[in-house]
N, C-alpha and C positions, 0 to 999 in steps of 0.2 A: 256058339252052341248051334245045333240044328234042330229045327222044329218040324214035326211031321203033322201035317194037317190032313185028317183022314178023308175028307171029300176032295182034296187037291191031288193026293197020290204022289207027290214029290216032296223031298225035304227042303225047307226053306232055312237058310243060314242067317242068324242075327247075332250081334254082339251086345252082351249085357254084363257090364262091369260092376253093377250095383250091389249084387248079392251072390251068394254061392248057389249055384243051380243044382237041383237033384233031379233024377230021372223020374218023369211022370208029374213034375211040378207044373201047374198051369201058368202059362204066360199070355199076357195080353198084347196083341199086335194091333197097332194103330195105323190106319191108311184111309185114303179117299176112295170113295165108291165111284168107279168109272162107268160101269154098265150093269143094268139090271135086265134079266131075261127070264121072266117067270119066277121059278124058285131058285134060280142061280144068280150070284151077284159077283161081279169082277171087282176086286179091291186092289188098289195100287200100294204095294208094300216095298217099292223100289223096283219090283218086277210085278206085272199083273198076276194075281192069283185069283182063281174062280172057285168059289165055295158055296155051300148051300146057304139059303137065307136064314135057316133056324140056327146056324152056328155063329150068327153075328149078333152084336149088340150095338144100338145106336147110342153114340156118346153125346152128340150135340143135335138137338132138334132143329129142323129147318124153320126159320122164320122169314117170311117175305119181307122185302124192304117196306117201310112205311112211307107214305107220302106226306109232305109238309103242307100241301094244299090240295083241295079236291080237284078231280079231273075237269068238272064243269065250272064255267065262269059264273061269278055272281050276277043275279039279275039286276039290271039297271033301270 
């Protein structure tokens, strides 16, 4: 199937064999964010696609790594 992303301007082809697809059906595309520039975000969907930030939804929140011990040494 070919997906048209309004803010991208070009069709993006994907294969979805799990369901029968109808015209106008919403499809969720998952990719990694590679670049943020103000309101524009570049997402890697196999090819880089730049879209408006308001069309994206965050799937996994960023959690910084936790430390096992504090940065400072214990007082002796």
